[in-house]
KERO-758192 format. One record per residue (C-alpha): residue in one letter; x, y, z. Coordinates in steps of 0.02 Angstrom, whole numbers, padded with zeros to 5 digits, always signed. Layout:
% residues N
{pagu->A; px->X; py->Y; pz->Z}
...
END
This chain:
% residues 430
{pagu->M; px->+09619; py->+06414; pz->+15378}
{pagu->A; px->+09690; py->+06413; pz->+15202}
{pagu->N; px->+09742; py->+06232; pz->+15228}
{pagu->N; px->+09564; py->+06175; pz->+15265}
{pagu->S; px->+09435; py->+06107; pz->+15144}
{pagu->V; px->+09253; py->+06160; pz->+15163}
{pagu->I; px->+09096; py->+06056; pz->+15137}
{pagu->I; px->+08931; py->+06150; pz->+15135}
{pagu->L; px->+08772; py->+06050; pz->+15164}
{pagu->A; px->+08633; py->+06118; pz->+15054}
{pagu->A; px->+08532; py->+05965; pz->+15005}
{pagu->G; px->+08376; py->+05992; pz->+15110}
{pagu->K; px->+08203; py->+06033; pz->+15044}
{pagu->G; px->+08157; py->+06146; pz->+15189}
{pagu->T; px->+07979; py->+06083; pz->+15215}
{pagu->R; px->+07946; py->+06206; pz->+15356}
{pagu->M; px->+07976; py->+06351; pz->+15237}
{pagu->K; px->+07811; py->+06301; pz->+15154}
{pagu->S; px->+07877; py->+06353; pz->+14984}
{pagu->S; px->+07917; py->+06274; pz->+14816}
{pagu->R; px->+08083; py->+06367; pz->+14818}
{pagu->P; px->+08233; py->+06272; pz->+14890}
{pagu->K; px->+08268; py->+06330; pz->+15067}
{pagu->V; px->+08445; py->+06389; pz->+15032}
{pagu->L; px->+08384; py->+06502; pz->+14891}
{pagu->H; px->+08269; py->+06605; pz->+15002}
{pagu->E; px->+08343; py->+06780; pz->+15008}
{pagu->I; px->+08410; py->+06885; pz->+15149}
{pagu->S; px->+08460; py->+07066; pz->+15112}
{pagu->G; px->+08454; py->+07037; pz->+14926}
{pagu->F; px->+08545; py->+06871; pz->+14908}
{pagu->P; px->+08507; py->+06685; pz->+14934}
{pagu->M; px->+08558; py->+06615; pz->+15103}
{pagu->L; px->+08682; py->+06496; pz->+15022}
{pagu->Y; px->+08769; py->+06644; pz->+14940}
{pagu->Y; px->+08829; py->+06708; pz->+15109}
{pagu->T; px->+08895; py->+06539; pz->+15163}
{pagu->I; px->+08995; py->+06516; pz->+15004}
{pagu->K; px->+09057; py->+06696; pz->+15005}
{pagu->D; px->+09134; py->+06680; pz->+15178}
{pagu->A; px->+09197; py->+06504; pz->+15144}
{pagu->Q; px->+09297; py->+06573; pz->+14999}
{pagu->K; px->+09391; py->+06684; pz->+15121}
{pagu->L; px->+09450; py->+06527; pz->+15210}
{pagu->S; px->+09480; py->+06394; pz->+15079}
{pagu->D; px->+09521; py->+06357; pz->+14898}
{pagu->D; px->+09430; py->+06189; pz->+14908}
{pagu->I; px->+09242; py->+06210; pz->+14930}
{pagu->T; px->+09113; py->+06075; pz->+14897}
{pagu->V; px->+08926; py->+06107; pz->+14903}
{pagu->V; px->+08815; py->+05955; pz->+14931}
{pagu->L; px->+08647; py->+05968; pz->+14840}
{pagu->F; px->+08492; py->+05862; pz->+14816}
{pagu->H; px->+08323; py->+05951; pz->+14814}
{pagu->Q; px->+08310; py->+06052; pz->+14651}
{pagu->S; px->+08498; py->+06032; pz->+14634}
{pagu->K; px->+08506; py->+06102; pz->+14457}
{pagu->L; px->+08418; py->+06263; pz->+14507}
{pagu->V; px->+08527; py->+06287; pz->+14661}
{pagu->Q; px->+08688; py->+06256; pz->+14564}
{pagu->E; px->+08640; py->+06370; pz->+14419}
{pagu->T; px->+08595; py->+06508; pz->+14542}
{pagu->M; px->+08761; py->+06496; pz->+14634}
{pagu->E; px->+08860; py->+06491; pz->+14471}
{pagu->K; px->+08796; py->+06667; pz->+14436}
{pagu->Y; px->+08897; py->+06725; pz->+14586}
{pagu->F; px->+09045; py->+06607; pz->+14606}
{pagu->E; px->+09174; py->+06511; pz->+14506}
{pagu->G; px->+09281; py->+06364; pz->+14559}
{pagu->I; px->+09153; py->+06284; pz->+14674}
{pagu->N; px->+09130; py->+06095; pz->+14673}
{pagu->Y; px->+08951; py->+06029; pz->+14672}
{pagu->V; px->+08899; py->+05850; pz->+14715}
{pagu->I; px->+08727; py->+05770; pz->+14722}
{pagu->Q; px->+08689; py->+05674; pz->+14880}
{pagu->D; px->+08632; py->+05494; pz->+14859}
{pagu->H; px->+08482; py->+05529; pz->+14965}
{pagu->Q; px->+08398; py->+05363; pz->+14932}
{pagu->N; px->+08541; py->+05257; pz->+14996}
{pagu->Y; px->+08631; py->+05378; pz->+15110}
{pagu->P; px->+08510; py->+05506; pz->+15184}
{pagu->G; px->+08556; py->+05625; pz->+15324}
{pagu->T; px->+08703; py->+05736; pz->+15364}
{pagu->G; px->+08823; py->+05589; pz->+15375}
{pagu->G; px->+08768; py->+05525; pz->+15206}
{pagu->A; px->+08793; py->+05699; pz->+15134}
{pagu->V; px->+08981; py->+05700; pz->+15166}
{pagu->M; px->+09014; py->+05521; pz->+15113}
{pagu->N; px->+09125; py->+05492; pz->+14960}
{pagu->I; px->+09181; py->+05674; pz->+14945}
{pagu->D; px->+09363; py->+05696; pz->+14897}
{pagu->V; px->+09440; py->+05842; pz->+14991}
{pagu->K; px->+09606; py->+05926; pz->+14959}
{pagu->H; px->+09668; py->+05971; pz->+15134}
{pagu->E; px->+09702; py->+05883; pz->+15299}
{pagu->K; px->+09559; py->+05965; pz->+15392}
{pagu->V; px->+09378; py->+05982; pz->+15337}
{pagu->L; px->+09258; py->+06118; pz->+15396}
{pagu->V; px->+09076; py->+06065; pz->+15376}
{pagu->L; px->+08951; py->+06209; pz->+15360}
{pagu->N; px->+08764; py->+06223; pz->+15331}
{pagu->G; px->+08690; py->+06318; pz->+15185}
{pagu->D; px->+08547; py->+06384; pz->+15292}
{pagu->M; px->+08659; py->+06481; pz->+15412}
{pagu->P; px->+08683; py->+06648; pz->+15323}
{pagu->L; px->+08743; py->+06745; pz->+15476}
{pagu->I; px->+08909; py->+06654; pz->+15502}
{pagu->E; px->+09062; py->+06757; pz->+15455}
{pagu->A; px->+09239; py->+06707; pz->+15411}
{pagu->D; px->+09313; py->+06784; pz->+15569}
{pagu->E; px->+09206; py->+06670; pz->+15675}
{pagu->L; px->+09249; py->+06516; pz->+15574}
{pagu->E; px->+09435; py->+06548; pz->+15595}
{pagu->K; px->+09415; py->+06511; pz->+15781}
{pagu->F; px->+09392; py->+06326; pz->+15741}
{pagu->S; px->+09572; py->+06311; pz->+15683}
{pagu->Q; px->+09636; py->+06390; pz->+15844}
{pagu->I; px->+09585; py->+06238; pz->+15947}
{pagu->D; px->+09699; py->+06086; pz->+15954}
{pagu->A; px->+09584; py->+05937; pz->+15936}
{pagu->D; px->+09539; py->+05796; pz->+15816}
{pagu->I; px->+09362; py->+05865; pz->+15802}
{pagu->V; px->+09302; py->+06040; pz->+15847}
{pagu->M; px->+09115; py->+06068; pz->+15856}
{pagu->S; px->+09014; py->+06225; pz->+15887}
{pagu->V; px->+08897; py->+06228; pz->+16037}
{pagu->I; px->+08773; py->+06353; pz->+16107}
{pagu->K; px->+08703; py->+06373; pz->+16282}
{pagu->M; px->+08516; py->+06406; pz->+16269}
{pagu->D; px->+08378; py->+06435; pz->+16396}
{pagu->D; px->+08259; py->+06336; pz->+16285}
{pagu->S; px->+08352; py->+06195; pz->+16199}
{pagu->S; px->+08200; py->+06109; pz->+16124}
{pagu->G; px->+08217; py->+06064; pz->+15941}
{pagu->Y; px->+08406; py->+06045; pz->+15946}
{pagu->G; px->+08530; py->+05903; pz->+15968}
{pagu->R; px->+08598; py->+05905; pz->+16145}
{pagu->V; px->+08785; py->+05904; pz->+16182}
{pagu->V; px->+08854; py->+05821; pz->+16337}
{pagu->I; px->+09017; py->+05907; pz->+16390}
{pagu->D; px->+09141; py->+05860; pz->+16524}
{pagu->G; px->+09272; py->+05994; pz->+16556}
{pagu->D; px->+09346; py->+06049; pz->+16389}
{pagu->E; px->+09292; py->+05895; pz->+16294}
{pagu->V; px->+09130; py->+05836; pz->+16214}
{pagu->V; px->+09068; py->+05670; pz->+16283}
{pagu->K; px->+08928; py->+05639; pz->+16157}
{pagu->I; px->+08791; py->+05716; pz->+16052}
{pagu->V; px->+08610; py->+05660; pz->+16057}
{pagu->E; px->+08479; py->+05706; pz->+15927}
{pagu->E; px->+08318; py->+05765; pz->+16009}
{pagu->K; px->+08216; py->+05626; pz->+15929}
{pagu->D; px->+08331; py->+05498; pz->+16011}
{pagu->A; px->+08358; py->+05589; pz->+16177}
{pagu->T; px->+08299; py->+05530; pz->+16347}
{pagu->D; px->+08205; py->+05648; pz->+16463}
{pagu->D; px->+08366; py->+05682; pz->+16561}
{pagu->E; px->+08460; py->+05720; pz->+16401}
{pagu->K; px->+08322; py->+05836; pz->+16341}
{pagu->A; px->+08350; py->+05940; pz->+16499}
{pagu->I; px->+08527; py->+05983; pz->+16443}
{pagu->K; px->+08544; py->+06167; pz->+16391}
{pagu->T; px->+08700; py->+06148; pz->+16284}
{pagu->V; px->+08652; py->+06115; pz->+16104}
{pagu->N; px->+08738; py->+06073; pz->+15942}
{pagu->A; px->+08759; py->+06227; pz->+15831}
{pagu->G; px->+08791; py->+06116; pz->+15680}
{pagu->I; px->+08965; py->+06169; pz->+15623}
{pagu->Y; px->+09116; py->+06052; pz->+15635}
{pagu->L; px->+09300; py->+06045; pz->+15595}
{pagu->F; px->+09362; py->+05867; pz->+15567}
{pagu->K; px->+09532; py->+05798; pz->+15531}
{pagu->R; px->+09514; py->+05715; pz->+15362}
{pagu->D; px->+09571; py->+05543; pz->+15423}
{pagu->I; px->+09432; py->+05547; pz->+15554}
{pagu->L; px->+09301; py->+05561; pz->+15417}
{pagu->E; px->+09387; py->+05430; pz->+15311}
{pagu->R; px->+09390; py->+05309; pz->+15457}
{pagu->Y; px->+09217; py->+05331; pz->+15530}
{pagu->L; px->+09100; py->+05379; pz->+15389}
{pagu->P; px->+09098; py->+05199; pz->+15324}
{pagu->K; px->+09052; py->+05140; pz->+15500}
{pagu->L; px->+08896; py->+05246; pz->+15516}
{pagu->S; px->+08728; py->+05161; pz->+15543}
{pagu->N; px->+08554; py->+05224; pz->+15505}
{pagu->D; px->+08476; py->+05123; pz->+15647}
{pagu->N; px->+08386; py->+05271; pz->+15725}
{pagu->A; px->+08216; py->+05355; pz->+15730}
{pagu->Q; px->+08243; py->+05445; pz->+15564}
{pagu->E; px->+08335; py->+05302; pz->+15477}
{pagu->E; px->+08470; py->+05426; pz->+15428}
{pagu->Y; px->+08658; py->+05431; pz->+15438}
{pagu->Y; px->+08705; py->+05564; pz->+15566}
{pagu->L; px->+08866; py->+05661; pz->+15553}
{pagu->T; px->+08855; py->+05678; pz->+15742}
{pagu->D; px->+08884; py->+05490; pz->+15756}
{pagu->V; px->+09060; py->+05517; pz->+15686}
{pagu->V; px->+09093; py->+05622; pz->+15840}
{pagu->E; px->+09031; py->+05484; pz->+15954}
{pagu->L; px->+09130; py->+05347; pz->+15866}
{pagu->A; px->+09291; py->+05449; pz->+15870}
{pagu->K; px->+09262; py->+05494; pz->+16051}
{pagu->N; px->+09239; py->+05312; pz->+16099}
{pagu->D; px->+09406; py->+05272; pz->+16018}
{pagu->G; px->+09496; py->+05403; pz->+16120}
{pagu->Y; px->+09505; py->+05548; pz->+15996}
{pagu->K; px->+09489; py->+05722; pz->+16067}
{pagu->V; px->+09327; py->+05814; pz->+16029}
{pagu->A; px->+09328; py->+05995; pz->+16087}
{pagu->P; px->+09180; py->+06115; pz->+16100}
{pagu->L; px->+09186; py->+06291; pz->+16030}
{pagu->Y; px->+09058; py->+06400; pz->+16119}
{pagu->V; px->+08977; py->+06520; pz->+15997}
{pagu->K; px->+08841; py->+06653; pz->+16001}
{pagu->E; px->+08667; py->+06596; pz->+15954}
{pagu->E; px->+08639; py->+06749; pz->+15844}
{pagu->N; px->+08788; py->+06712; pz->+15733}
{pagu->F; px->+08750; py->+06527; pz->+15710}
{pagu->K; px->+08564; py->+06547; pz->+15685}
{pagu->G; px->+08488; py->+06419; pz->+15567}
{pagu->V; px->+08341; py->+06464; pz->+15457}
{pagu->N; px->+08201; py->+06336; pz->+15450}
{pagu->S; px->+08044; py->+06441; pz->+15425}
{pagu->K; px->+07987; py->+06607; pz->+15354}
{pagu->Y; px->+07988; py->+06675; pz->+15531}
{pagu->D; px->+08170; py->+06621; pz->+15553}
{pagu->L; px->+08207; py->+06704; pz->+15387}
{pagu->S; px->+08136; py->+06870; pz->+15446}
{pagu->C; px->+08233; py->+06860; pz->+15610}
{pagu->A; px->+08395; py->+06824; pz->+15519}
{pagu->E; px->+08366; py->+06969; pz->+15401}
{pagu->E; px->+08340; py->+07088; pz->+15546}
{pagu->I; px->+08507; py->+07035; pz->+15617}
{pagu->M; px->+08595; py->+07057; pz->+15450}
{pagu->Q; px->+08515; py->+07226; pz->+15422}
{pagu->R; px->+08579; py->+07286; pz->+15591}
{pagu->R; px->+08754; py->+07229; pz->+15545}
{pagu->I; px->+08750; py->+07315; pz->+15375}
{pagu->K; px->+08690; py->+07481; pz->+15445}
{pagu->K; px->+08805; py->+07476; pz->+15595}
{pagu->N; px->+08956; py->+07457; pz->+15481}
{pagu->F; px->+08901; py->+07605; pz->+15376}
{pagu->M; px->+08870; py->+07717; pz->+15526}
{pagu->L; px->+09038; py->+07672; pz->+15602}
{pagu->S; px->+09118; py->+07726; pz->+15439}
{pagu->G; px->+09037; py->+07898; pz->+15448}
{pagu->V; px->+08866; py->+07880; pz->+15366}
{pagu->T; px->+08720; py->+07966; pz->+15453}
{pagu->M; px->+08559; py->+07866; pz->+15464}
{pagu->H; px->+08393; py->+07930; pz->+15530}
{pagu->L; px->+08292; py->+07794; pz->+15617}
{pagu->P; px->+08401; py->+07655; pz->+15545}
{pagu->D; px->+08276; py->+07518; pz->+15590}
{pagu->T; px->+08161; py->+07588; pz->+15454}
{pagu->I; px->+08296; py->+07583; pz->+15319}
{pagu->Y; px->+08320; py->+07430; pz->+15207}
{pagu->I; px->+08488; py->+07398; pz->+15120}
{pagu->H; px->+08546; py->+07255; pz->+15010}
{pagu->S; px->+08712; py->+07182; pz->+15064}
{pagu->D; px->+08808; py->+07236; pz->+14906}
{pagu->V; px->+08763; py->+07421; pz->+14921}
{pagu->E; px->+08907; py->+07543; pz->+14944}
{pagu->I; px->+08894; py->+07707; pz->+15040}
{pagu->E; px->+09042; py->+07825; pz->+15053}
{pagu->G; px->+09086; py->+07993; pz->+15126}
{pagu->E; px->+08971; py->+08095; pz->+15237}
{pagu->S; px->+08811; py->+08032; pz->+15161}
{pagu->V; px->+08643; py->+08048; pz->+15247}
{pagu->I; px->+08509; py->+07915; pz->+15234}
{pagu->E; px->+08340; py->+07965; pz->+15303}
{pagu->H; px->+08203; py->+07853; pz->+15372}
{pagu->G; px->+08108; py->+07735; pz->+15258}
{pagu->V; px->+08242; py->+07732; pz->+15122}
{pagu->T; px->+08269; py->+07573; pz->+15020}
{pagu->L; px->+08439; py->+07544; pz->+14938}
{pagu->L; px->+08441; py->+07394; pz->+14821}
{pagu->H; px->+08567; py->+07290; pz->+14722}
{pagu->G; px->+08716; py->+07378; pz->+14647}
{pagu->S; px->+08682; py->+07551; pz->+14717}
{pagu->K; px->+08826; py->+07665; pz->+14763}
{pagu->I; px->+08798; py->+07823; pz->+14865}
{pagu->I; px->+08941; py->+07948; pz->+14879}
{pagu->N; px->+08927; py->+08108; pz->+14983}
{pagu->S; px->+08742; py->+08116; pz->+14949}
{pagu->H; px->+08579; py->+08144; pz->+15043}
{pagu->I; px->+08443; py->+08015; pz->+15015}
{pagu->K; px->+08283; py->+08083; pz->+15090}
{pagu->A; px->+08137; py->+07995; pz->+15170}
{pagu->N; px->+08049; py->+07850; pz->+15084}
{pagu->S; px->+08152; py->+07854; pz->+14925}
{pagu->V; px->+08206; py->+07699; pz->+14829}
{pagu->I; px->+08375; py->+07680; pz->+14742}
{pagu->E; px->+08411; py->+07527; pz->+14635}
{pagu->D; px->+08573; py->+07483; pz->+14545}
{pagu->S; px->+08620; py->+07666; pz->+14524}
{pagu->K; px->+08762; py->+07785; pz->+14566}
{pagu->I; px->+08723; py->+07942; pz->+14665}
{pagu->V; px->+08867; py->+08066; pz->+14687}
{pagu->D; px->+08861; py->+08236; pz->+14775}
{pagu->S; px->+08673; py->+08238; pz->+14752}
{pagu->S; px->+08508; py->+08238; pz->+14845}
{pagu->V; px->+08362; py->+08124; pz->+14809}
{pagu->G; px->+08184; py->+08135; pz->+14876}
{pagu->P; px->+08086; py->+08131; pz->+14983}
{pagu->I; px->+07980; py->+07995; pz->+14901}
{pagu->A; px->+08083; py->+07981; pz->+14742}
{pagu->R; px->+08132; py->+07827; pz->+14643}
{pagu->I; px->+08296; py->+07801; pz->+14552}
{pagu->R; px->+08283; py->+07646; pz->+14444}
{pagu->P; px->+08427; py->+07538; pz->+14376}
{pagu->K; px->+08572; py->+07602; pz->+14272}
{pagu->S; px->+08554; py->+07783; pz->+14324}
{pagu->E; px->+08695; py->+07901; pz->+14371}
{pagu->L; px->+08669; py->+08066; pz->+14462}
{pagu->Y; px->+08807; py->+08193; pz->+14487}
{pagu->D; px->+08783; py->+08357; pz->+14581}
{pagu->T; px->+08597; py->+08339; pz->+14550}
{pagu->H; px->+08438; py->+08371; pz->+14649}
{pagu->I; px->+08293; py->+08251; pz->+14625}
{pagu->G; px->+08138; py->+08300; pz->+14722}
{pagu->N; px->+07978; py->+08216; pz->+14779}
{pagu->F; px->+07882; py->+08102; pz->+14663}
{pagu->V; px->+08018; py->+08104; pz->+14530}
{pagu->E; px->+08065; py->+07941; pz->+14444}
{pagu->V; px->+08230; py->+07919; pz->+14351}
{pagu->K; px->+08271; py->+07766; pz->+14248}
{pagu->K; px->+08429; py->+07721; pz->+14149}
{pagu->S; px->+08482; py->+07902; pz->+14139}
{pagu->I; px->+08635; py->+08010; pz->+14169}
{pagu->L; px->+08604; py->+08178; pz->+14252}
{pagu->K; px->+08744; py->+08302; pz->+14285}
{pagu->G; px->+08707; py->+08462; pz->+14382}
{pagu->V; px->+08519; py->+08448; pz->+14355}
{pagu->K; px->+08369; py->+08503; pz->+14458}
{pagu->A; px->+08206; py->+08405; pz->+14446}
{pagu->G; px->+08105; py->+08461; pz->+14595}
{pagu->H; px->+07945; py->+08361; pz->+14583}
{pagu->L; px->+07822; py->+08253; pz->+14489}
{pagu->S; px->+07922; py->+08201; pz->+14336}
{pagu->Y; px->+07976; py->+08043; pz->+14243}
{pagu->L; px->+08149; py->+08046; pz->+14166}
{pagu->G; px->+08189; py->+07884; pz->+14077}
{pagu->D; px->+08324; py->+07839; pz->+13950}
{pagu->C; px->+08394; py->+08015; pz->+13948}
{pagu->E; px->+08552; py->+08117; pz->+13969}
{pagu->I; px->+08537; py->+08291; pz->+14045}
{pagu->D; px->+08684; py->+08409; pz->+14065}
{pagu->E; px->+08728; py->+08539; pz->+14197}
{pagu->G; px->+08625; py->+08692; pz->+14234}
{pagu->S; px->+08463; py->+08619; pz->+14167}
{pagu->N; px->+08300; py->+08628; pz->+14262}
{pagu->I; px->+08157; py->+08506; pz->+14238}
{pagu->G; px->+07985; py->+08574; pz->+14280}
{pagu->A; px->+07846; py->+08478; pz->+14368}
{pagu->G; px->+07750; py->+08354; pz->+14265}
{pagu->T; px->+07887; py->+08330; pz->+14135}
{pagu->I; px->+07889; py->+08160; pz->+14049}
{pagu->T; px->+08016; py->+08084; pz->+13932}
{pagu->C; px->+07908; py->+07979; pz->+13817}
{pagu->N; px->+08039; py->+07846; pz->+13786}
{pagu->Y; px->+07935; py->+07695; pz->+13735}
{pagu->D; px->+07827; py->+07676; pz->+13579}
{pagu->G; px->+07759; py->+07504; pz->+13623}
{pagu->K; px->+07900; py->+07412; pz->+13534}
{pagu->N; px->+08063; py->+07503; pz->+13564}
{pagu->K; px->+08140; py->+07626; pz->+13686}
{pagu->Y; px->+08224; py->+07786; pz->+13629}
{pagu->K; px->+08338; py->+07915; pz->+13706}
{pagu->T; px->+08314; py->+08097; pz->+13753}
{pagu->I; px->+08468; py->+08209; pz->+13754}
{pagu->I; px->+08458; py->+08377; pz->+13845}
{pagu->G; px->+08606; py->+08496; pz->+13843}
{pagu->K; px->+08667; py->+08629; pz->+13964}
{pagu->N; px->+08563; py->+08769; pz->+14039}
{pagu->V; px->+08398; py->+08705; pz->+13971}
{pagu->F; px->+08237; py->+08762; pz->+14057}
{pagu->V; px->+08097; py->+08636; pz->+14035}
{pagu->G; px->+07929; py->+08708; pz->+14085}
{pagu->S; px->+07798; py->+08611; pz->+14182}
{pagu->D; px->+07689; py->+08480; pz->+14098}
{pagu->T; px->+07810; py->+08454; pz->+13953}
{pagu->Q; px->+07816; py->+08293; pz->+13852}
{pagu->L; px->+07981; py->+08251; pz->+13767}
{pagu->V; px->+07944; py->+08123; pz->+13633}
{pagu->A; px->+08103; py->+08022; pz->+13604}
{pagu->P; px->+08213; py->+08010; pz->+13508}
{pagu->V; px->+08243; py->+08195; pz->+13529}
{pagu->V; px->+08391; py->+08311; pz->+13558}
{pagu->I; px->+08374; py->+08476; pz->+13652}
{pagu->E; px->+08533; py->+08578; pz->+13628}
{pagu->D; px->+08609; py->+08701; pz->+13752}
{pagu->D; px->+08525; py->+08861; pz->+13812}
{pagu->V; px->+08347; py->+08815; pz->+13764}
{pagu->L; px->+08182; py->+08867; pz->+13841}
{pagu->I; px->+08035; py->+08749; pz->+13828}
{pagu->A; px->+07869; py->+08828; pz->+13872}
{pagu->A; px->+07750; py->+08744; pz->+13995}
{pagu->G; px->+07629; py->+08622; pz->+13916}
{pagu->T; px->+07736; py->+08593; pz->+13761}
{pagu->T; px->+07749; py->+08427; pz->+13671}
{pagu->V; px->+07923; py->+08417; pz->+13594}
{pagu->N; px->+07929; py->+08291; pz->+13452}
{pagu->K; px->+08079; py->+08356; pz->+13356}
{pagu->D; px->+08253; py->+08421; pz->+13395}
{pagu->V; px->+08273; py->+08597; pz->+13465}
{pagu->K; px->+08424; py->+08701; pz->+13415}
{pagu->K; px->+08536; py->+08798; pz->+13534}
{pagu->G; px->+08465; py->+08962; pz->+13601}
{pagu->S; px->+08286; py->+08927; pz->+13545}
{pagu->L; px->+08116; py->+08938; pz->+13626}
{pagu->A; px->+08005; py->+08787; pz->+13598}
{pagu->I; px->+07819; py->+08816; pz->+13624}
{pagu->S; px->+07666; py->+08717; pz->+13574}
{pagu->R; px->+07496; py->+08779; pz->+13633}
{pagu->T; px->+07319; py->+08799; pz->+13568}
{pagu->N; px->+07235; py->+08968; pz->+13584}
{pagu->L; px->+07130; py->+08992; pz->+13740}
{pagu->K; px->+06943; py->+09011; pz->+13709}
{pagu->T; px->+06829; py->+09091; pz->+13840}
{pagu->V; px->+06639; py->+09100; pz->+13842}
{pagu->E; px->+06577; py->+09244; pz->+13950}
{pagu->G; px->+06429; py->+09214; pz->+14064}
{pagu->F; px->+06436; py->+09024; pz->+14041}
{pagu->F; px->+06447; py->+08985; pz->+14228}
{pagu->D; px->+06279; py->+09061; pz->+14271}
{pagu->K; px->+06198; py->+08989; pz->+14116}
{pagu->F; px->+06263; py->+08814; pz->+14152}
{pagu->F; px->+06206; py->+08804; pz->+14333}
{pagu->K; px->+06038; py->+08888; pz->+14303}
{pagu->E; px->+05998; py->+08752; pz->+14178}
END
């Protein structure tokens, strides 16, 4: 489909979402819905136009964070409302034009390529549904579409039809050029319908062919409930692809993964794990209920119930339960439980005891902690950054380290223990 132009309709407010956020910016698996439509459109075409209206500046600025070379136009919604009005006066590069919707995040490029395999002047997607209420009905005779009727304008007999419009079309460019100027808004909504182009072309003898598609893949999102259903479908796809490539997942329905996460090798992901933007897991075991965000985990184990925050890298490292790591590089390290390791670098052979904290923030600035090789950090240790702990150091439990420690040293900071004999009985007798 490299010789096709693509127009993506993303002008709607999305009233049924009941949100101040534009509908196409509501997220599924970590990205706005419109992101997925543009991403797959780029696999098919070098000429993509996105039609905007509601909060157009916000939508365009958001998409420009992800994509370059996309054309954006603002629909003249006052004079030309509706789907037909949205595609008016758009200059396209190629002889065929694929029209997509920005609120259909589950469509993939492989499915869209099927449109070009049908020889017709117009190809439109259709779905057979048990309950067709809420959709435009499609009247089909043999291998051709006879007409499309919007539900608001449908008769009772037409409402009984189970074949509905899935909302995606491939037009020959000259069809749009000929019939868009002939559209009328004399209908219940006083809008210009793109579906009327199909009817006008059909009446003039042009061939309109249906492409039967799966409801799941062409699911539109019009409410928060639709959003949750679409995300469930996408999550199943994401996890299925990983498992087919060799990743083990325990109770995959309980795992949540953003769509840009990478998992390689014979990794294991246990139940309740959350893997967020930018994370890369290689030959590692992520245990139950742990959260990884924008971090690289290689030949390591994390959790259960651990959190790896952005810009962290773990190599051949064990992070245990209730350990939090942030913006740190750990190589060959063990941190078994109950510690916070932020803005630090820790080298191989080092062990971090329970209750250890890198005190990296003074209220204004953040500072770094550097820990060398074969360092033993005792429990309940505070490392007040900036601080450097050289190789082969022992740090006694309960120590507050506020200055650098040289290689081979013992660092210890404790007050003397005071005991008062007989105090228990005296205290409770009183």
